[in-house]
N, C-alpha and C positions, 0 to 999 in steps of 0.2 A: 023409740029412742034409737039413734044411730049407733051401729055396732062399732066398737073401737077397732082400729086397724093397727097392725104391727108397724112400728116406726121404720120408715124406709132407710134410716141411717143406722139401723142395727145390723151389725156384721157378725156372721158365724165363721169361726175359724176351725178348720179341721187340723188335726195334729197327729204326731206319732206318740201319743200318750194314751190315756183312757178317757179323755174328755174332749168335748166340743166347747170352745170358748165363745162367749158373747161379748162383743165390743161395741160401744156406741161411738159414732163419729159426729163431730160438730161440722156441718157442711160449710160453715162460714170460715172457720179457722183451720180445719183439717185435723183438729186435736182428737186423739183416740183415748177412750177410757174403758178399761175392762170392767164389766158389770156382773158377770156370772160365768159359771161353767156347768156343764151337764154331763153326767156319765153316759158314755156311748159305746162301751166295750173297748177292747184293745185296738189301738191304731185306727181311729176313725179319720182316715186321712183325706179321702175325697168326698165332697158333699154335693148334693143338688137339692133343689126345692121344688115341690109340686106346683103346677101352674096356679092352683087355688091359694097358694102361699100359706097353707095350713099344716103342711107336713114337710119335715126335713128328712132326707135319706143320706145315710153314710155307709161307705164300705168299711169293713173291718179287715184290714190288710194283714192277713195271717196265712200260714201254710194251709190251714183249712179255713178258707175265707167265708165271710158272711156279709150280709147287707142288712142294715137296721133302719127302722122307721120310727120317727119321733114327732109327736104333734107339737105345733107351735101355738103358744098362747097368743091370742089376737091382741091383747092389751100390752103384755110385757115382753113377748118374744121368748119366754121361757120354754124349755123343751121337756116333754114327758115321753118316756120310752113307750112305744106302741107295740112293736113286735120285731122279730128278725127272722131271716131265712138264710140257709146256706147259699153261698154264691156258686157252689158246685165247681170250684176251681181254686187254685192257690193264688195268693197275692192279688185280690181284686183291687184295681187301681183307678177305676173310672165308673161313674154312674150318671145316667141322664134319664129324664122322664119324657115320654112321647107327648106330643102337643095336645092330645085329648085328656091326658092325665090318667090313662087306663093301664099303662105299662111302664115298668122300670127296666132300663137296659143296663147291663153290667158287663165289664171287660175284666177278665182274669189274666194277669200278666204271666204268672208262673204256669197256670193251667193251659194257656194258649187257646182259650175258648171264650165265647160270648153267650149271654143269655137274656131272656125276657122273663120278668117276674110280673104276673098280673097284679094290679092294684085294686083293692076293694073300695067300696063306697066311703069307708072311714079312713082310707089311706094305708091300711095294713097290706102287707105283702103276702102273696101266695107263692108256692114252690116254683122254681125256675124251669123253663124249657131251654136247653142248651144246644149250641152248635160248636163242634170242635174244629179249630183251624188246623191246616197242615202247611208244611213248607219250612224252609230255612234259608239263611243268607250266607254271604261269604265271610262274615266276621264271627269266628267260632266262639269268642268270649261272650257275645251278646246274641248271636243268631243261630245257635245250635238247634233251635226248635222254635215253633211259633210262640209269640209273646203278644197277645192282644193288649193294646194300650188305650184304646178309646172306642166308644160307640155312641153315635148321635143320630137322632131322627132328622130326615130332610125336611125342608119347609112345607112340603105337601103332606107330610105325615104318612106317606105310603111306603117309604123305604127307611132303612137304617144303614149308615156307613160305619165300618169298623176299621181302624188303622191297626196293623199288626207289625210291630217293630222287628220281630224275628223272621217273618216270612217275606218282608219287603213288599207287602200288598195292602191295598185298601179293598176290603170285601164289601159287597152290597147285598143287603137282605131285604126281602119284602116284609113289611110289618103286618102280620096277620093278627089283628087285634081280636077278631072273632074266634079264631082258632088258638089264640094265646101262644103264638109261636113266631119264630124267625124263619123265613123261607129263602134259601140261597138264590140269588139272581145273577150275580157276576162278580168280577173283580177287576181292579186296575193294578198292573204289575209296575212297581216303582223301580227306579234305578238300583242295581245291585249294591247292597251295602248302605242304602240311604237310611233305613231304620225309621219308617213312618211312625210318629208318636201321637200327634193330635190333629184334629180336623175342625175346620170352621167353614160355614157357608157364607158367601157374599149375601148381604141383605136384599139386593135387588137383581143382580145378574146371575146367570146359571153357572156359577163358578164355585169351586171348592178349593180351599187352601189346606195344604198338608204340611205340617211341621215335621221335618226329618231330623231325628236326633243325631244319628251317627255321622252324617256328612254335613251337618249344620246348614241345611238348605230349606227353602220353602218351595214346594211344588204347587202349581196351579193346574187344576183339572176342570174340564167342562163336564157338567152333570146334566144328563137328559132326564128330566123329572117324569117323563111319560114312560120310558122304558127302564129307567134305573141305570143306564149306561154311563160309564166314566171314560173320558179320553184325556190324555195328557196334553197340556198346552205349553207350559213354560216351567223353568226352574231357576231360582235366584239364590245367591248366597248372601244373606243379610250381613254377615260379618266376614271381613277379609283381614289378612295380617296387618294391613295399614289402617284398619278402622272399619266402621259399619258402612255398608252400601246404602245408597239412597233408594228408597222404594217409592214409586209414584204410580199414578193410575195407569191402566185399569185395575191393577191388583191392589186397589185402595179400599179398605174397609176397616172398621174398628174391631180388631181382634187382638189378642196378645199371645205371645209365645213365651214359654218359660221352660227352659232346659232342653229343647224348646217345647212349649205347649201353647194352646190357644183356647180362649174363652170369649164368647161373644158379648159385646156391649151394644150400645146403640150405634146407628150408622154415622160415621164421620169420614174423614178423608185420609186416614192414616192406618197403616198396619204396624202395630206395636210389636217389637221383638225384644226378647230377653234371652241371653245366651250364657250358659255356665261354661267357663273356661276350665282348663286342666287344674287350676288352683282352687276351683270351687267358687270363684267370684263370678259376678254376673255383669253383663253389659246390657243396657236397655236401649234399643233402637226405637226412637221417637224422640231422641235427644238426650244426651247426658250419659254419664257413667255411674253405675250403681255399684258400691263396694260392700255388699253384704255377703255373708258366707252361705253359699248354696241356696240361691233364690229358687224356691219351689214353684211359686205362682205369683202373677200379679193381676190386678183386677181394678177396673175403673169404678169410682163411686157413682151413685145414681145421677148426680149433676154433671159428671165427667170433668169437673174442675180438678179433681184429685185422682191420683193413681196410687194404689197401695201394693206393696211388695211383701210377701211372706218369705223370711229368711230362715230356713230350717235349722241351720247349724249356728246361726247367730241368735236363735231364740227370740226373734223380734219381728214385728210388722212395722214397716216404715212408710212414709207418705211423700210422694212427689206432687208438686203443683204442675198442672198441665195448661199450656197456653192454647186457648181455643182456636186461635188463628192458624197456628202451624203445627200444633201437637207437641211442641218441644217441652221436655220435662225439666223441672228444677227441683233438686232435693231440698226438702224442708227440714226443720228441726223436730217435727212431730214423729214420735216413735213410741211403741209400747212393747213391753216384754211379754212374750207368749212362748211356752216351751214347745219346741219342734213344730212350728206352724208350717203347713204345706198346702192349704186350700182356703180360699176366701169366698164367701157368699153373702151378699146383702139380702136382708129380709124383704 
């Protein structure tokens, strides 16, 4: 008998509550329907899913941070708590899984450090190996100390790159899966006061895009996958006082920035950008203006016909329809109420 598989249109929503919410999306109409919630500890804000699609991981964004693992029911998508481990730093805000599924990577914003947690055969987490960042930037209110904001494996799975908003650096680590550790390799020094927040790799070219929160720019770095070396290539400002800038190739790939941040979808010809202004509203670059309160993240649906936005302060997830020819977005009437949503992950 064929094993039932999790519905690809099932969406997990991380929140600043004590639950991860399960939402089902109709891929024809874009309609959203809340189907369940699962206890995941306090502030399960950022989520990631194991490559085998059987385990979901969530940070618990607290002063004494943690990372939890929950198994995914293959038929219904329901979550069952498996275990948790300390993140060994305050306010963990990002997790990712290496491409072999053997290690979870975590970034602690308040702790200014990053870690590797080995993953067992059943998906459970083992204690973390940590690396402490150093450095600060010229913006005292945000850069008085290191603030790790993102850590992701590179396409070869030999390295991990970590963006640090406080230190104005992107750190490169060797992924030592056998030794269950991160080994420092090098770093790229960003423009002073840039505040690097999130990272995304180009799907085919040796390029890395870095979303800089504090100066509202996107930097393009060249990545040498043999040595782990990063070199700066270009910097653009997607949003200008008179409106969004146009982004064209070769910096074209399907990513998104929210506040700004980035998450990979499939390869297309656009770089999606969302920027939170001083009033907490967000503008989406890929066409259109989004008027939600404090957009925390946006994410393309599996078919890429739809793009979903999590509005933290509006307590909602809304849907844009995406034109496949030019990537332009049109706001639809589809919307669902979710308390304090901040992260979206399709099953």
